[in-house]
NUDRENTOR-333442 format. One record per residue (C-alpha): x, y, z; residue in one letter. Coordinates in pm, 1 decimal. Last residue first. Layout:
N
u = X v = Y w = Z rest = A
...
This chain:
471
u = 8946.7 v = 10517.4 w = 8996.0 rest = X
u = 8655.3 v = 10719.7 w = 8852.5 rest = X
u = 8429.4 v = 10696.0 w = 9173.8 rest = X
u = 8758.0 v = 10788.2 w = 9369.0 rest = X
u = 8856.1 v = 11081.0 w = 9122.4 rest = X
u = 8484.2 v = 11224.7 w = 9178.1 rest = X
u = 8480.4 v = 11222.6 w = 9535.8 rest = X
u = 8812.3 v = 11408.8 w = 9520.9 rest = X
u = 8617.4 v = 11684.6 w = 9324.5 rest = X
u = 8377.8 v = 11694.0 w = 9602.6 rest = X
u = 8579.4 v = 11725.7 w = 9885.6 rest = X
u = 8822.9 v = 11940.0 w = 9757.8 rest = X
u = 8552.1 v = 12183.4 w = 9674.1 rest = X
u = 8458.7 v = 12200.4 w = 10048.2 rest = X
u = 8169.1 v = 12048.0 w = 10153.2 rest = X
u = 7867.8 v = 12272.2 w = 10250.9 rest = X
u = 7611.4 v = 12249.1 w = 9982.5 rest = X
u = 7732.4 v = 11972.4 w = 9822.6 rest = X
u = 7724.1 v = 11759.1 w = 10159.5 rest = X
u = 7344.2 v = 11825.3 w = 10210.8 rest = X
u = 7212.5 v = 12060.2 w = 10411.4 rest = X
u = 6831.9 v = 12070.2 w = 10385.6 rest = X
u = 6705.1 v = 12414.3 w = 10454.3 rest = X
u = 6663.9 v = 12476.0 w = 10071.7 rest = X
u = 6435.0 v = 12164.4 w = 10074.8 rest = X
u = 6187.3 v = 12418.1 w = 10310.6 rest = X
u = 6078.2 v = 12139.8 w = 10543.5 rest = X
u = 5756.1 v = 12264.2 w = 10690.9 rest = X
u = 5807.7 v = 12263.5 w = 11085.0 rest = X
u = 5527.6 v = 12115.1 w = 11360.7 rest = X
u = 5610.1 v = 12311.3 w = 11653.1 rest = X
u = 5901.1 v = 12169.2 w = 11899.6 rest = X
u = 5823.7 v = 12151.8 w = 12225.7 rest = X
u = 5781.4 v = 11725.0 w = 12243.6 rest = X
u = 6135.4 v = 11689.5 w = 12047.8 rest = X
u = 6265.5 v = 11865.2 w = 12338.0 rest = X
u = 6127.7 v = 11639.7 w = 12593.9 rest = X
u = 6240.4 v = 11351.6 w = 12413.3 rest = X
u = 6578.8 v = 11470.3 w = 12329.6 rest = X
u = 6780.0 v = 11262.5 w = 12554.7 rest = X
u = 7135.2 v = 11365.7 w = 12569.3 rest = X
u = 7393.9 v = 11073.0 w = 12624.5 rest = X
u = 7151.7 v = 10829.7 w = 12416.7 rest = X
u = 7414.1 v = 10724.2 w = 12194.9 rest = X
u = 7211.6 v = 10878.5 w = 11885.6 rest = X
u = 7240.2 v = 11230.9 w = 12060.8 rest = X
u = 7557.3 v = 11250.2 w = 12175.1 rest = X
u = 7708.5 v = 11144.0 w = 11857.8 rest = X
u = 7473.6 v = 11366.0 w = 11652.4 rest = X
u = 7556.3 v = 11684.3 w = 11883.8 rest = X
u = 7901.5 v = 11649.9 w = 11847.2 rest = X
u = 7891.2 v = 11630.4 w = 11437.6 rest = X
u = 7659.0 v = 11949.1 w = 11412.8 rest = X
u = 7907.2 v = 12135.3 w = 11667.3 rest = X
u = 8202.3 v = 12023.5 w = 11475.7 rest = X
u = 8020.1 v = 12155.0 w = 11152.7 rest = X
u = 7962.4 v = 12483.1 w = 11364.5 rest = X
u = 8314.4 v = 12496.5 w = 11417.2 rest = X
u = 8451.7 v = 12416.8 w = 11073.4 rest = X
u = 8231.6 v = 12716.9 w = 10971.0 rest = X
u = 8315.6 v = 12962.4 w = 11197.2 rest = X
u = 8687.5 v = 12832.3 w = 11103.1 rest = X
u = 8626.6 v = 12936.8 w = 10700.6 rest = X
u = 8489.8 v = 13256.1 w = 10780.9 rest = X
u = 8777.3 v = 13359.8 w = 10986.6 rest = X
u = 8994.4 v = 13228.2 w = 10691.9 rest = X
u = 8774.3 v = 13475.8 w = 10432.5 rest = X
u = 8836.9 v = 13754.9 w = 10704.5 rest = X
u = 9206.6 v = 13710.2 w = 10710.4 rest = X
u = 9197.6 v = 13664.7 w = 10300.8 rest = X
u = 9000.9 v = 14019.6 w = 10279.8 rest = X
u = 9255.6 v = 14165.8 w = 10503.4 rest = X
u = 9559.6 v = 14043.2 w = 10323.0 rest = X
u = 9436.4 v = 14123.7 w = 9959.1 rest = X
u = 9562.2 v = 14486.8 w = 9935.0 rest = X
u = 9871.0 v = 14390.4 w = 10082.4 rest = X
u = 9992.8 v = 14086.9 w = 9874.4 rest = X
u = 9819.7 v = 14282.2 w = 9579.2 rest = X
u = 10043.1 v = 14569.3 w = 9606.9 rest = X
u = 10371.8 v = 14387.7 w = 9632.0 rest = X
u = 10237.5 v = 14163.3 w = 9309.8 rest = X
u = 10189.0 v = 14458.7 w = 9103.2 rest = X
u = 10538.2 v = 14611.6 w = 9198.3 rest = X
u = 10632.0 v = 14252.6 w = 9119.8 rest = X
u = 10517.6 v = 14251.4 w = 8770.0 rest = X
u = 10624.0 v = 14659.0 w = 8708.3 rest = X
u = 10980.6 v = 14544.5 w = 8760.7 rest = X
u = 10968.4 v = 14235.2 w = 8504.5 rest = X
u = 10759.4 v = 14433.1 w = 8198.7 rest = X
u = 10389.0 v = 14404.7 w = 8204.9 rest = X
u = 10236.6 v = 14060.7 w = 8071.2 rest = X
u = 9880.7 v = 14013.3 w = 7955.7 rest = X
u = 9792.3 v = 13633.4 w = 7919.2 rest = X
u = 9663.1 v = 13466.1 w = 7613.6 rest = X
u = 9537.8 v = 13110.9 w = 7687.5 rest = X
u = 9632.5 v = 12883.6 w = 7411.6 rest = X
u = 9870.6 v = 12678.3 w = 7613.3 rest = X
u = 9593.3 v = 12624.5 w = 7899.2 rest = X
u = 9349.8 v = 12470.3 w = 7590.3 rest = X
u = 9610.3 v = 12196.8 w = 7457.0 rest = X
u = 9714.9 v = 12098.5 w = 7816.2 rest = X
u = 9332.8 v = 12026.7 w = 7885.9 rest = X
u = 9041.6 v = 12175.2 w = 8048.0 rest = X
u = 8707.0 v = 11956.7 w = 8134.0 rest = X
u = 8346.0 v = 11988.5 w = 8161.1 rest = X
u = 8249.1 v = 11696.9 w = 8401.4 rest = X
u = 7965.6 v = 11550.8 w = 8259.0 rest = X
u = 8096.7 v = 11515.6 w = 7915.3 rest = X
u = 8314.8 v = 11759.2 w = 7729.6 rest = X
u = 8399.6 v = 12106.0 w = 7725.9 rest = X
u = 8642.7 v = 12324.0 w = 7943.6 rest = X
u = 8688.2 v = 12699.1 w = 7836.3 rest = X
u = 8397.9 v = 12820.8 w = 8008.7 rest = X
u = 8648.5 v = 12784.3 w = 8360.7 rest = X
u = 8892.5 v = 13038.6 w = 8230.7 rest = X
u = 8617.7 v = 13346.4 w = 8256.7 rest = X
u = 8560.7 v = 13271.3 w = 8638.6 rest = X
u = 8876.7 v = 13214.1 w = 8733.9 rest = X
u = 9024.9 v = 13532.9 w = 8526.6 rest = X
u = 9140.0 v = 13721.1 w = 8854.1 rest = X
u = 9289.7 v = 13381.6 w = 8971.5 rest = X
u = 9490.7 v = 13313.6 w = 8652.9 rest = X
u = 9633.1 v = 13673.6 w = 8659.8 rest = X
u = 9721.7 v = 13656.8 w = 9022.3 rest = X
u = 9882.1 v = 13317.1 w = 8963.4 rest = X
u = 10086.4 v = 13428.5 w = 8698.4 rest = X
u = 10217.1 v = 13739.9 w = 8834.7 rest = X
u = 10335.3 v = 13472.7 w = 9140.5 rest = X
u = 10481.9 v = 13242.3 w = 8874.7 rest = X
u = 10682.4 v = 13540.3 w = 8717.5 rest = X
u = 10710.3 v = 13593.9 w = 8368.8 rest = X
u = 11025.4 v = 13701.2 w = 8215.2 rest = X
u = 11092.0 v = 13426.7 w = 7969.9 rest = X
u = 10963.6 v = 13138.1 w = 8121.7 rest = X
u = 10691.0 v = 13041.5 w = 8370.1 rest = X
u = 10657.7 v = 12674.6 w = 8498.6 rest = X
u = 10257.5 v = 12579.1 w = 8478.7 rest = X
u = 10196.2 v = 12218.5 w = 8607.0 rest = X
u = 9815.0 v = 12124.6 w = 8492.4 rest = X
u = 9594.6 v = 11905.1 w = 8736.7 rest = X
u = 9357.9 v = 11622.4 w = 8670.0 rest = X
u = 9655.8 v = 11371.1 w = 8581.8 rest = X
u = 9781.6 v = 11391.8 w = 8938.4 rest = X
u = 10069.6 v = 11622.8 w = 9071.6 rest = X
u = 10456.2 v = 11548.2 w = 9136.7 rest = X
u = 10599.6 v = 11832.8 w = 9408.4 rest = X
u = 10873.7 v = 12072.9 w = 9529.8 rest = X
u = 10696.3 v = 12283.4 w = 9780.0 rest = X
u = 10560.7 v = 12611.7 w = 9793.9 rest = X
u = 10386.9 v = 12576.1 w = 9494.0 rest = X
u = 10125.5 v = 12874.5 w = 9349.3 rest = X
u = 9761.9 v = 12790.8 w = 9314.9 rest = X
u = 9486.0 v = 12829.2 w = 9041.5 rest = X
u = 9133.7 v = 12706.5 w = 9009.4 rest = X
u = 9039.5 v = 12654.8 w = 8631.8 rest = X
u = 8828.9 v = 12341.3 w = 8745.0 rest = X
u = 8829.0 v = 12286.6 w = 9105.7 rest = X
u = 8517.9 v = 12502.3 w = 9221.3 rest = X
u = 8313.0 v = 12157.0 w = 9260.6 rest = X
u = 8200.3 v = 11933.2 w = 8918.1 rest = X
u = 8625.3 v = 11929.9 w = 8875.9 rest = X
u = 8810.3 v = 11885.1 w = 8595.0 rest = X
u = 9154.4 v = 12059.2 w = 8492.5 rest = X
u = 9278.2 v = 12225.0 w = 8807.0 rest = X
u = 9601.4 v = 12480.9 w = 8778.9 rest = X
u = 9898.1 v = 12446.5 w = 8930.9 rest = X
u = 10165.0 v = 12744.6 w = 8961.7 rest = X
u = 10532.5 v = 12721.2 w = 8958.7 rest = X
u = 10726.1 v = 12873.1 w = 9289.6 rest = X
u = 10854.7 v = 12518.5 w = 9390.2 rest = X
u = 10973.7 v = 12297.0 w = 9131.1 rest = X
u = 10691.9 v = 12016.3 w = 8989.2 rest = X
u = 10853.4 v = 11673.9 w = 9002.5 rest = X
u = 10824.6 v = 11509.5 w = 8701.8 rest = X
u = 10628.6 v = 11123.0 w = 8657.9 rest = X
u = 10661.9 v = 10913.0 w = 8391.3 rest = X
u = 10523.8 v = 10595.6 w = 8617.6 rest = X
u = 10825.7 v = 10377.9 w = 8610.8 rest = X
u = 11077.9 v = 10649.7 w = 8767.1 rest = X
u = 10865.6 v = 10838.7 w = 9020.6 rest = X
u = 10668.5 v = 10529.5 w = 9132.9 rest = X
u = 10996.9 v = 10358.5 w = 9214.8 rest = X
u = 11123.8 v = 10694.3 w = 9417.4 rest = X
u = 10785.9 v = 10620.7 w = 9603.1 rest = X
u = 10487.6 v = 10868.6 w = 9637.9 rest = X
u = 10371.2 v = 11052.7 w = 9933.8 rest = X
u = 10002.3 v = 11186.1 w = 9936.2 rest = X
u = 9789.4 v = 11505.0 w = 9965.5 rest = X
u = 10127.7 v = 11713.0 w = 9988.0 rest = X
u = 10178.8 v = 12033.1 w = 10220.6 rest = X
u = 10254.7 v = 12372.7 w = 10162.8 rest = X
u = 10020.4 v = 12478.5 w = 9860.4 rest = X
u = 9960.1 v = 12827.3 w = 9858.8 rest = X
u = 9597.6 v = 12931.8 w = 9707.3 rest = X
u = 9518.7 v = 12599.7 w = 9925.3 rest = X
u = 9198.3 v = 12513.4 w = 9696.7 rest = X
u = 9437.8 v = 12385.5 w = 9438.4 rest = X
u = 9522.3 v = 12116.6 w = 9644.9 rest = X
u = 9185.3 v = 11900.6 w = 9567.1 rest = X
u = 9317.9 v = 11810.5 w = 9225.2 rest = X
u = 9555.1 v = 11547.9 w = 9443.8 rest = X
u = 9888.4 v = 11619.1 w = 9457.4 rest = X
u = 10207.4 v = 11419.2 w = 9526.9 rest = X
u = 10502.6 v = 11485.9 w = 9791.4 rest = X
u = 10792.8 v = 11230.0 w = 9748.6 rest = X
u = 10852.5 v = 11027.4 w = 10062.9 rest = X
u = 10674.0 v = 10677.5 w = 9974.5 rest = X
u = 10682.1 v = 10416.8 w = 10221.1 rest = X
u = 10376.0 v = 10261.9 w = 10071.3 rest = X
u = 10307.0 v = 10423.7 w = 9777.2 rest = X
u = 10400.6 v = 10274.9 w = 9457.3 rest = X
u = 10550.2 v = 9970.6 w = 9586.7 rest = X
u = 10144.8 v = 9914.2 w = 9678.7 rest = X
u = 10067.1 v = 9845.5 w = 9277.4 rest = X
u = 9701.8 v = 9861.5 w = 9312.2 rest = X
u = 9647.0 v = 10197.2 w = 9327.1 rest = X
u = 9826.1 v = 10234.3 w = 8973.7 rest = X
u = 10044.1 v = 10581.9 w = 9017.1 rest = X
u = 9856.7 v = 10870.8 w = 8959.0 rest = X
u = 9998.7 v = 11108.7 w = 8686.6 rest = X
u = 10121.8 v = 11443.1 w = 8608.1 rest = X
u = 10002.5 v = 11720.5 w = 8352.6 rest = X
u = 10213.9 v = 11971.7 w = 8156.5 rest = X
u = 10251.6 v = 12378.0 w = 8042.5 rest = X
u = 10608.0 v = 12526.4 w = 8007.9 rest = X
u = 10564.6 v = 12885.5 w = 7988.7 rest = X
u = 10618.4 v = 13214.2 w = 7790.5 rest = X
u = 10547.9 v = 13075.0 w = 7447.4 rest = X
u = 10289.0 v = 12824.9 w = 7585.6 rest = X
u = 10097.1 v = 13146.0 w = 7758.2 rest = X
u = 10047.4 v = 13304.2 w = 7424.8 rest = X
u = 10137.9 v = 13696.7 w = 7506.8 rest = X
u = 10014.3 v = 13983.7 w = 7531.4 rest = X
u = 10252.3 v = 14263.8 w = 7573.9 rest = X
u = 10243.7 v = 14594.6 w = 7782.9 rest = X
u = 10331.8 v = 14905.2 w = 7707.0 rest = X
u = 10056.7 v = 15013.1 w = 7576.3 rest = X
u = 9869.5 v = 14905.7 w = 7894.9 rest = X
u = 9563.3 v = 14701.5 w = 7848.2 rest = X
u = 9218.6 v = 14664.6 w = 7676.3 rest = X
u = 8964.9 v = 14383.4 w = 7669.0 rest = X
u = 9071.7 v = 14012.2 w = 7811.1 rest = X
u = 8765.5 v = 13848.9 w = 7711.5 rest = X
u = 8767.6 v = 13989.7 w = 7351.8 rest = X
u = 9139.9 v = 13918.2 w = 7262.6 rest = X
u = 9296.9 v = 14157.9 w = 7078.0 rest = X
u = 9450.6 v = 14326.1 w = 7339.5 rest = X
u = 9312.0 v = 14699.5 w = 7234.6 rest = X
u = 9554.9 v = 14967.2 w = 7364.5 rest = X
u = 9563.8 v = 15156.8 w = 7677.6 rest = X
u = 9753.5 v = 15477.1 w = 7798.3 rest = X
u = 9794.0 v = 15462.7 w = 8174.7 rest = X
u = 9630.3 v = 15710.4 w = 8371.1 rest = X
u = 9526.5 v = 15500.9 w = 8666.1 rest = X
u = 9886.1 v = 15382.0 w = 8747.9 rest = X
u = 9855.9 v = 15047.9 w = 8908.5 rest = X
u = 9844.1 v = 14844.5 w = 8621.2 rest = X
u = 9533.1 v = 14811.6 w = 8397.4 rest = X
u = 9436.2 v = 14415.3 w = 8321.8 rest = X
u = 9634.0 v = 14269.6 w = 8575.6 rest = X
u = 9563.9 v = 14548.1 w = 8832.0 rest = X
u = 9204.4 v = 14558.5 w = 8779.0 rest = X
u = 9131.8 v = 14201.0 w = 8768.1 rest = X
u = 9329.5 v = 14151.7 w = 9103.7 rest = X
u = 9073.5 v = 14376.6 w = 9276.7 rest = X
u = 8767.5 v = 14233.2 w = 9110.5 rest = X
u = 8889.5 v = 13887.0 w = 9201.4 rest = X
u = 8950.3 v = 13959.5 w = 9573.2 rest = X
u = 8596.4 v = 14133.0 w = 9578.2 rest = X
u = 8393.3 v = 13830.3 w = 9452.4 rest = X
u = 8610.9 v = 13578.8 w = 9677.2 rest = X
u = 8469.3 v = 13816.8 w = 9949.7 rest = X
u = 8132.6 v = 13809.3 w = 9823.3 rest = X
u = 8153.1 v = 13429.2 w = 9842.0 rest = X
u = 8278.2 v = 13438.5 w = 10143.8 rest = X
u = 7997.1 v = 13657.8 w = 10251.6 rest = X
u = 7785.4 v = 13406.4 w = 10106.5 rest = X
u = 7925.3 v = 13100.6 w = 10273.8 rest = X
u = 7877.6 v = 13283.8 w = 10603.1 rest = X
u = 7514.1 v = 13281.3 w = 10573.0 rest = X
u = 7520.1 v = 12934.3 w = 10409.2 rest = X
u = 7670.0 v = 12819.7 w = 10751.1 rest = X
u = 7436.8 v = 12982.1 w = 10970.6 rest = X
u = 7106.1 v = 12834.8 w = 10747.6 rest = X
u = 7257.1 v = 12516.9 w = 10771.9 rest = X
u = 7292.4 v = 12465.0 w = 11151.1 rest = X
u = 6927.5 v = 12617.9 w = 11165.9 rest = X
u = 6833.5 v = 12310.9 w = 10941.1 rest = X
u = 7029.6 v = 12048.7 w = 11137.9 rest = X
u = 6925.8 v = 12146.5 w = 11489.7 rest = X
u = 6555.1 v = 12075.7 w = 11344.6 rest = X
u = 6642.2 v = 11744.3 w = 11177.9 rest = X
u = 6829.8 v = 11674.9 w = 11485.0 rest = X
u = 6550.6 v = 11743.1 w = 11665.4 rest = X
u = 6282.3 v = 11538.9 w = 11475.3 rest = X
u = 6488.0 v = 11243.1 w = 11409.4 rest = X
u = 6523.4 v = 11199.8 w = 11783.8 rest = X
u = 6188.9 v = 11190.6 w = 11840.7 rest = X
u = 6128.4 v = 10953.0 w = 11589.9 rest = X
u = 6413.3 v = 10661.2 w = 11706.5 rest = X
u = 6207.7 v = 10772.2 w = 12075.8 rest = X
u = 5881.1 v = 10660.2 w = 11941.9 rest = X
u = 6058.6 v = 10344.1 w = 11770.0 rest = X
u = 6226.9 v = 10247.4 w = 12069.1 rest = X
u = 6590.7 v = 10333.3 w = 12098.2 rest = X
u = 6890.6 v = 10092.1 w = 11919.7 rest = X
u = 7239.8 v = 10170.9 w = 11928.0 rest = X
u = 7386.6 v = 10023.8 w = 11642.2 rest = X
u = 7693.6 v = 9794.3 w = 11633.1 rest = X
u = 7867.3 v = 9712.2 w = 11301.2 rest = X
u = 7825.6 v = 9309.4 w = 11219.5 rest = X
u = 7628.2 v = 9351.1 w = 10890.0 rest = X
u = 7884.3 v = 9590.2 w = 10739.6 rest = X
u = 8180.1 v = 9368.0 w = 10820.5 rest = X
u = 8016.2 v = 9064.0 w = 10689.5 rest = X
u = 7953.7 v = 9215.7 w = 10358.7 rest = X
u = 8327.5 v = 9332.9 w = 10326.3 rest = X
u = 8405.4 v = 9708.3 w = 10363.0 rest = X
u = 8665.4 v = 9855.4 w = 10107.8 rest = X
u = 9020.1 v = 10068.2 w = 10097.2 rest = X
u = 9237.4 v = 10117.3 w = 9850.8 rest = X
u = 9584.3 v = 10187.6 w = 9873.8 rest = X
u = 9609.5 v = 9930.1 w = 10135.6 rest = X
u = 9283.0 v = 9756.6 w = 10193.2 rest = X
u = 9029.8 v = 9682.4 w = 10428.9 rest = X
u = 8757.6 v = 9899.5 w = 10622.3 rest = X
u = 8661.4 v = 9749.2 w = 10957.0 rest = X
u = 8830.3 v = 9995.0 w = 11169.9 rest = X
u = 8701.1 v = 10287.1 w = 10944.9 rest = X
u = 8360.2 v = 10176.1 w = 10965.4 rest = X
u = 8335.8 v = 10091.5 w = 11313.1 rest = X
u = 8442.6 v = 10473.7 w = 11378.5 rest = X
u = 8191.6 v = 10578.8 w = 11137.6 rest = X
u = 7961.2 v = 10407.3 w = 11405.8 rest = X
u = 8062.8 v = 10595.1 w = 11728.6 rest = X
u = 8144.0 v = 10906.2 w = 11519.0 rest = X
u = 7793.0 v = 10961.6 w = 11413.8 rest = X
u = 7645.4 v = 10970.6 w = 11059.6 rest = X
u = 7541.7 v = 10635.4 w = 11094.7 rest = X
u = 7298.8 v = 10700.4 w = 11367.0 rest = X
u = 7179.8 v = 10996.2 w = 11150.7 rest = X
u = 7106.8 v = 10740.2 w = 10871.6 rest = X
u = 6956.1 v = 10442.6 w = 11065.8 rest = X
u = 6716.7 v = 10729.3 w = 11251.0 rest = X
u = 6567.9 v = 10816.9 w = 10890.8 rest = X
u = 6558.7 v = 10510.3 w = 10794.3 rest = X
u = 6353.1 v = 10367.9 w = 11102.5 rest = X
u = 6409.9 v = 10081.1 w = 11296.9 rest = X
u = 6243.6 v = 9768.3 w = 11441.3 rest = X
u = 5920.0 v = 9707.1 w = 11313.6 rest = X
u = 6072.5 v = 9884.8 w = 10985.6 rest = X
u = 6311.3 v = 9658.7 w = 10901.4 rest = X
u = 6541.8 v = 9881.9 w = 10759.1 rest = X
u = 6660.5 v = 9853.2 w = 10402.9 rest = X
u = 7055.7 v = 9918.7 w = 10373.3 rest = X
u = 7179.8 v = 9928.2 w = 10017.3 rest = X
u = 7579.0 v = 9891.5 w = 10029.5 rest = X
u = 7736.0 v = 10127.5 w = 9732.6 rest = X
u = 8053.6 v = 10108.5 w = 9541.9 rest = X
u = 7815.5 v = 9988.4 w = 9204.8 rest = X
u = 7500.0 v = 10138.6 w = 9187.5 rest = X
u = 7145.6 v = 10141.2 w = 9363.6 rest = X
u = 6875.5 v = 10178.8 w = 9140.8 rest = X
u = 6642.7 v = 10438.9 w = 8990.9 rest = X
u = 6396.5 v = 10343.5 w = 8725.6 rest = X
u = 6049.4 v = 10268.4 w = 8945.4 rest = X
u = 6114.8 v = 10570.2 w = 9157.9 rest = X
u = 6177.1 v = 10666.7 w = 9508.8 rest = X
u = 6193.4 v = 10970.2 w = 9703.2 rest = X
u = 6372.4 v = 10993.1 w = 10066.2 rest = X
u = 6667.1 v = 10793.3 w = 10029.5 rest = X
u = 6873.4 v = 10866.4 w = 10318.8 rest = X
u = 7278.2 v = 10925.6 w = 10217.4 rest = X
u = 7554.0 v = 10758.6 w = 10456.0 rest = X
u = 7925.0 v = 10767.5 w = 10420.0 rest = X
u = 8071.6 v = 10432.2 w = 10559.5 rest = X
u = 8428.2 v = 10484.0 w = 10407.1 rest = X
u = 8532.3 v = 10825.6 w = 10300.1 rest = X
u = 8780.3 v = 10811.6 w = 10632.5 rest = X
u = 8962.0 v = 10506.3 w = 10486.0 rest = X
u = 9082.2 v = 10693.7 w = 10141.1 rest = X
u = 9078.1 v = 10538.6 w = 9809.2 rest = X
u = 8747.5 v = 10436.9 w = 9878.0 rest = X
u = 8465.5 v = 10139.2 w = 9851.2 rest = X
u = 8189.2 v = 10098.4 w = 10078.4 rest = X
u = 7987.3 v = 10436.9 w = 10078.9 rest = X
u = 7643.2 v = 10420.7 w = 10229.0 rest = X
u = 7281.9 v = 10398.8 w = 10103.3 rest = X
u = 6997.8 v = 10451.4 w = 10329.5 rest = X
u = 6626.0 v = 10322.2 w = 10248.0 rest = X
u = 6346.4 v = 10464.9 w = 10384.2 rest = X
u = 6169.4 v = 10565.7 w = 10038.4 rest = X
u = 6270.8 v = 10253.9 w = 9807.1 rest = X
u = 6540.5 v = 10202.4 w = 9565.7 rest = X
u = 6533.7 v = 9968.4 w = 9325.7 rest = X
u = 6808.0 v = 9754.9 w = 9336.8 rest = X
u = 6660.3 v = 9381.0 w = 9379.2 rest = X
u = 6397.8 v = 9440.5 w = 9140.3 rest = X
u = 6619.1 v = 9650.3 w = 8907.3 rest = X
u = 6863.8 v = 9361.5 w = 8927.6 rest = X
u = 6624.8 v = 9104.1 w = 8825.4 rest = X
u = 6485.5 v = 9289.6 w = 8485.6 rest = X
u = 6845.1 v = 9335.7 w = 8391.2 rest = X
u = 6989.2 v = 9660.1 w = 8421.2 rest = X
u = 7116.9 v = 10006.1 w = 8204.6 rest = X
u = 7270.0 v = 10306.1 w = 8237.2 rest = X
u = 7195.3 v = 10676.8 w = 8245.5 rest = X
u = 7374.2 v = 10880.3 w = 8528.8 rest = X
u = 7177.3 v = 11068.8 w = 8813.0 rest = X
u = 7032.0 v = 11422.9 w = 8828.7 rest = X
u = 6872.6 v = 11485.8 w = 9132.9 rest = X
u = 6468.6 v = 11489.6 w = 9059.2 rest = X
u = 6393.4 v = 11176.0 w = 9258.4 rest = X
u = 6581.7 v = 11290.4 w = 9576.5 rest = X
u = 6855.1 v = 11109.0 w = 9731.9 rest = X
u = 6917.9 v = 11314.0 w = 10083.0 rest = X
u = 7255.6 v = 11335.9 w = 10245.5 rest = X
u = 7416.8 v = 11445.2 w = 9897.8 rest = X
u = 7773.2 v = 11470.5 w = 9753.6 rest = X
u = 7912.4 v = 11115.6 w = 9893.1 rest = X
u = 7610.6 v = 10978.3 w = 9791.9 rest = X
u = 7527.6 v = 11059.1 w = 9457.7 rest = X
u = 7917.4 v = 11048.3 w = 9389.4 rest = X
u = 7894.7 v = 10688.8 w = 9469.7 rest = X
u = 7653.1 v = 10593.4 w = 9243.3 rest = X
u = 7218.5 v = 10624.2 w = 9195.1 rest = X
u = 7185.3 v = 10473.8 w = 8841.1 rest = X
u = 6893.6 v = 10587.6 w = 8639.4 rest = X
u = 6769.6 v = 10298.3 w = 8451.7 rest = X
u = 6697.7 v = 10199.7 w = 8091.4 rest = X
u = 6614.2 v = 9769.0 w = 8042.8 rest = X
u = 6892.7 v = 9539.9 w = 7892.4 rest = X
u = 6943.6 v = 9383.4 w = 7584.9 rest = X
u = 7155.4 v = 9671.0 w = 7452.1 rest = X
u = 7388.5 v = 9710.3 w = 7731.2 rest = X
u = 7476.4 v = 10041.1 w = 7860.2 rest = X
u = 7789.6 v = 10059.7 w = 8084.7 rest = X
u = 7761.1 v = 10245.8 w = 8477.2 rest = X
u = 7795.1 v = 9943.2 w = 8659.6 rest = X
u = 7492.5 v = 9743.3 w = 8851.7 rest = X
u = 7719.3 v = 9512.1 w = 9114.1 rest = X
u = 7492.7 v = 9604.3 w = 9367.5 rest = X
u = 7553.1 v = 9528.7 w = 9767.6 rest = X
u = 7208.5 v = 9430.5 w = 9928.2 rest = X
u = 7191.9 v = 9471.0 w = 10349.0 rest = X
u = 6859.1 v = 9391.1 w = 10505.3 rest = X
u = 6769.5 v = 9584.5 w = 10832.7 rest = X
u = 6735.0 v = 9510.1 w = 11210.3 rest = X
u = 6948.2 v = 9225.0 w = 11300.8 rest = X
u = 7211.2 v = 9274.8 w = 11075.9 rest = X
u = 7317.0 v = 9602.8 w = 11147.3 rest = X
u = 7418.8 v = 9444.3 w = 11467.8 rest = X
u = 7222.9 v = 9556.7 w = 11783.6 rest = X
u = 7214.6 v = 9753.0 w = 12103.8 rest = X
u = 6923.7 v = 9802.4 w = 12290.8 rest = X
u = 6805.1 v = 10063.4 w = 12467.2 rest = X
u = 6599.2 v = 10108.4 w = 12799.7 rest = X
u = 6877.9 v = 10144.2 w = 13029.2 rest = X
u = 7020.3 v = 10441.2 w = 12831.7 rest = X
u = 7348.2 v = 10396.0 w = 12679.1 rest = X
u = 7695.9 v = 10368.5 w = 12805.8 rest = X
u = 8045.2 v = 10329.5 w = 12571.2 rest = X
u = 7975.5 v = 10330.0 w = 12226.0 rest = X
u = 8333.2 v = 10291.5 w = 12138.3 rest = X
u = 8406.7 v = 9966.2 w = 12389.0 rest = X
u = 8062.2 v = 9804.4 w = 12309.5 rest = X
u = 7926.5 v = 9648.6 w = 12606.9 rest = X
u = 7646.2 v = 9884.4 w = 12598.2 rest = X
u = 7728.4 v = 9960.2 w = 12964.1 rest = X
u = 7428.1 v = 10094.6 w = 13137.9 rest = X
u = 7275.9 v = 10449.1 w = 13155.0 rest = X
C-alpha cells in the first residue's frame, strides 16, 4: 500500500494511480429543461428524479417528454457506459448521487440539474466509475465542494477536480464483477425483508379497518353508511363529511432564495416525507420568525393529523399524528379535529383506508390530492367514549406488529450499511478482490435482482427528490 496523497482516500495499493476526474473522463453539464418548443426535436429527458431513484438507466424506463435542438441532442445524448450525477439539490447529502447508463437510445438525453461523465475508455470503465462514486470517500468530496446556503450545487471545476482511485482496467472489471455479485445478494435479502414489512402493513391495516368500521362489539347492529367504499357501520355511529368535523389546510415552503427565512430558524417545519414517521417527533428543518410572518405560515398544533397530498412513493394519502407544534409544506394537509372527533381516532381511520384514499388523487404524473378532496371524505364517527376505547385497543393490538416492522427496518439499514462499507473498501483497494473475482461463476443478471434506489429507498427519499427537482 502507498499513501494516496488525498486525506479522505488514505492508502491505496502501490500499483494503483490516483487521478482527478478531468484526467480520466469528459464532463458535460446539460441545460436542456422540461419545456417543449415547436421549432425543436422531440426527446426523452433523463432528469434529476430518474438518477436519484435509479442506479441504472435503461431505455424502457418512463422518461419525461420534452424537446431539444439538434446540437443539444448531439451533445447530451446518453451513451452506454456514461455516468450521471446529481449536481444541484436542497440537501447537501443529495449531491453527487450517481447512476450508470446501461442502455442508450437516439432520443434519450441528459437533462438539467445533472452532470454527464463520459470515461476515457483507455483509462476508465463506466461501471467502475459508477461504483467509485457510490463510495463514501468520493461522495465526501462532493459534499465538501457543494456550495450554497439553502440550495446546494457543484461547480464544473469542483466536479472535474474530484480525486478518483484508479486501478488497472483488468482490476476495475474484477471490482465491478464482485460488487455486482454482492449487490444482487444484498438486494435479495432486502427485498425479502421488505416483503415481510408489506405483509405486516397489510395486517395492521386489516385490524384498523375492522375497528374503525365495526367497532369492538362483534354483535353490533349495522346500517348502510351511504358511502360505497365505507360500507356498513354500527347503527349508533355517525357518518360525517370530514370538513364538518375538522379544519383542513395545507402549508407552504418559504423561498430557498431568502436565507433570512432559514438561517438561525427556531420553528419546526415539515416536508412531505415526515408522514412516514407515524408519530412526528422531530422536524425536517427549522424556519425563522420572519418566514412565519411573511410567508403566510400557520403553526399546526400537537395532536393534529397530517396527510400527504402528493408523492410518487408511498407518501400520497399517508397519515401521521403530530407529537410537536410545527409548520408544514404545501404538499401536506393539516387536519385539526373539531366537534368530538379525536385526532388519534382520525389517524387510525385514515391509516385503515390508506389504499382507498390514495385513489382519490388525480392529475399529471403525480396523482395529487388537495384540500378540497380531503374535506369531502366521509368518516365513520363513534361516540367519544367509544373512540377512546377503540384507540386503546388498537394501541395494544398494533404494538407487536410495529415492533416487528421496526426490527425488519433495522435489519435493512444494517444491510445497506454493510453494502456501503463493502463498496468503500473495495474501490479504495483496502480489500483485494482479484482472487474472489476469478472464482465467481458467470451469472446471468436477472433485472429484478439489480437493486435500485427506487426499490430499496424510503418513501421519504423518493418524494423529497420530487420536491427538490421541482424547486
